Residue frames relative to the residue before (quaternion, step in Angstrom):
aa qw qx qy qz dx dy dz
M 1.0000 0.0000 0.0000 0.0000 0.00 0.00 0.00
G 0.4773 -0.6529 0.4630 0.3626 3.63 0.95 -0.61
L 0.7087 -0.4338 0.3443 0.4370 3.56 -1.36 -0.13
F 0.8171 0.2156 -0.1212 0.5208 3.55 0.71 -0.84
G 0.1896 0.8040 -0.5309 0.1890 3.54 1.05 0.69
F 0.6369 0.5733 -0.3341 0.3926 3.55 0.98 -0.82
L 0.5741 0.6002 -0.3490 0.4340 3.55 1.26 -0.19
K 0.7174 0.3357 -0.2059 0.5746 3.51 1.21 -0.32
P 0.2612 -0.8058 0.5145 0.1331 3.51 -0.19 1.19
S 0.6154 0.5730 -0.3555 0.4080 3.53 1.23 -0.44
A 0.6317 0.5090 -0.3086 0.4967 3.42 1.21 -0.76
Y 0.6422 0.4853 -0.3652 0.4677 3.69 0.93 -0.52
I 0.6364 0.5177 -0.3363 0.4625 3.62 1.00 -0.74
R 0.6247 0.5197 -0.3446 0.4701 3.63 0.96 -0.76
Q 0.6653 0.5057 -0.2936 0.4642 3.56 0.85 -1.13
Q 0.6627 0.4413 -0.3362 0.5031 3.71 0.81 -0.75
A 0.5947 0.5626 -0.3684 0.4405 3.72 0.90 -0.77
V 0.7163 0.4118 -0.2799 0.4889 3.59 0.76 -0.83
T 0.6794 0.4983 -0.3231 0.4308 3.64 0.76 -0.78
R 0.7538 0.3764 -0.1813 0.5071 3.57 0.78 -1.13
G 0.7389 0.4368 -0.2511 0.4473 3.68 0.90 -0.87
V 0.7717 0.3981 -0.1767 0.4634 3.35 0.42 -1.39
L 0.7722 0.3490 -0.1474 0.5101 3.56 0.83 -1.01
G 0.7384 0.4501 -0.2179 0.4525 3.53 1.14 -0.83
G 0.4306 -0.7243 0.4320 0.3216 3.55 1.16 -0.45
S 0.4084 0.6731 -0.5093 0.3476 3.69 1.19 0.38
K 0.4272 -0.7110 0.5060 0.2367 3.60 -0.77 1.03
R 0.6342 0.5298 -0.3581 0.4346 3.59 0.91 -0.74
W 0.7121 0.4669 -0.2618 0.4543 3.41 0.81 -1.09
M 0.5560 0.6214 -0.3461 0.4301 3.55 1.21 -0.50
V 0.6816 0.4419 -0.2489 0.5274 3.53 1.05 -1.06
I 0.6251 0.5041 -0.3746 0.4635 3.66 0.96 -0.39
A 0.6252 0.5051 -0.3320 0.4937 3.58 1.13 -0.70
V 0.6254 0.5070 -0.3758 0.4589 3.60 0.86 -0.54
L 0.6643 0.4994 -0.2648 0.4891 3.51 0.91 -1.07
A 0.6710 0.5076 -0.2923 0.4546 3.69 0.89 -0.72
Y 0.8068 0.3207 -0.1539 0.4718 3.53 0.84 -0.87
S 0.5290 0.6529 -0.4290 0.3314 3.66 1.17 -0.17
P 0.6119 0.5232 -0.4205 0.4183 3.63 0.84 -0.48
R 0.6325 0.5384 -0.2916 0.4743 3.57 0.93 -0.91
L 0.6765 0.4385 -0.3320 0.4897 3.68 0.85 -0.89
V 0.6240 0.5330 -0.3543 0.4483 3.72 0.85 -0.69
R 0.6990 0.4533 -0.2929 0.4692 3.55 0.69 -0.90
R 0.6901 0.4416 -0.3404 0.4614 3.64 0.94 -0.49
L 0.6167 0.5427 -0.3498 0.4503 3.57 1.19 -0.56
L 0.7179 0.4626 -0.2506 0.4560 3.56 0.92 -0.92
G 0.4243 -0.7092 0.4786 0.2966 3.66 1.21 -0.37
R 0.7898 -0.3755 0.2586 0.4104 3.36 -1.37 -0.26
T 0.4705 -0.6484 0.5001 0.3287 3.57 -1.17 0.39
E 0.5859 -0.5142 0.4980 0.3800 3.58 -1.27 0.21
M 0.2222 -0.7535 0.6156 0.0620 3.45 -1.24 0.84
V 0.2896 -0.7468 0.5719 0.1771 3.56 -0.78 0.89
V 0.2078 -0.8373 0.4921 0.1165 3.60 -0.49 1.04
A 0.7568 -0.0739 0.0930 0.6428 3.39 1.22 -1.00
R 0.0497 -0.7789 0.6244 0.0315 3.56 -1.24 0.45
E 0.1737 0.7754 -0.5733 0.1997 3.41 -0.38 1.43
P 0.4642 -0.6588 0.4888 0.3340 3.55 -1.08 0.69
M 0.3335 -0.7342 0.5697 0.1586 3.57 -1.30 0.76
R 0.2558 -0.7315 0.6052 0.1822 3.45 -1.10 0.77
S 0.6124 -0.5092 0.4002 0.4533 3.55 -1.22 0.27
G 0.7432 0.4035 -0.2927 0.4463 3.38 -1.20 0.72
Q 0.6361 0.5129 -0.3428 0.4634 3.63 1.18 -0.40
I 0.3779 -0.7253 0.5499 0.1696 3.49 -1.26 0.70
L 0.2632 -0.7645 0.5774 0.1140 3.54 -1.02 0.67
R 0.0344 0.8121 -0.5815 0.0349 3.64 -0.40 0.95
I 0.1344 -0.7837 0.6064 -0.0030 3.62 -0.79 1.19
E 0.0838 0.8003 -0.5925 0.0364 3.52 -0.92 0.88
A 0.4323 -0.7213 0.4771 0.2555 3.50 -0.92 0.80
L 0.3327 -0.7662 0.5047 0.2180 3.54 -0.81 0.75
G 0.4767 -0.6766 0.4466 0.3398 3.62 1.15 -0.15
D 0.7126 -0.4323 0.3201 0.4504 3.55 -1.20 -0.18
L 0.3170 -0.7376 0.5740 0.1610 3.59 -0.82 1.00
P 0.5037 -0.6275 0.4660 0.3680 3.53 -1.12 0.49
R 0.7069 -0.4922 0.2917 0.4158 3.56 -1.21 0.70
A 0.6700 0.5228 -0.3238 0.4158 3.61 0.75 -0.93
E 0.6501 0.4953 -0.3222 0.4777 3.58 0.99 -0.78
R 0.6390 0.5098 -0.3587 0.4507 3.60 0.95 -0.92
K 0.6470 0.5082 -0.3392 0.4562 3.70 0.97 -0.82
A 0.6794 0.5157 -0.3144 0.4167 3.54 0.87 -0.70
M 0.5967 0.5672 -0.2951 0.4849 3.36 1.27 -0.82
R 0.6247 0.5115 -0.3037 0.5059 3.70 1.03 -0.83
R 0.6710 0.4662 -0.3212 0.4787 3.67 0.70 -0.94
S 0.6904 0.5140 -0.3373 0.3814 3.58 0.72 -0.81
K 0.5438 0.6673 -0.3750 0.3440 3.74 1.29 -0.44
């Protein structure tokens, strides 16, 4: 859990859930483990969320062009998250 793990109660609960529930066989802690890890699992399975880049009204006669940028480097992804 690390030196300051006690500052995060959720980390302690997850650790106890794995130790006592998954490895220890306690049904109560097993349920807590499922509840604690299911949001992470769902996020990982569903992938990234969509991102709105621009929103502008279109007039008749205008053309919309959509291009994929591909995978951005890690530093650019972090910068985009900070700018939100």
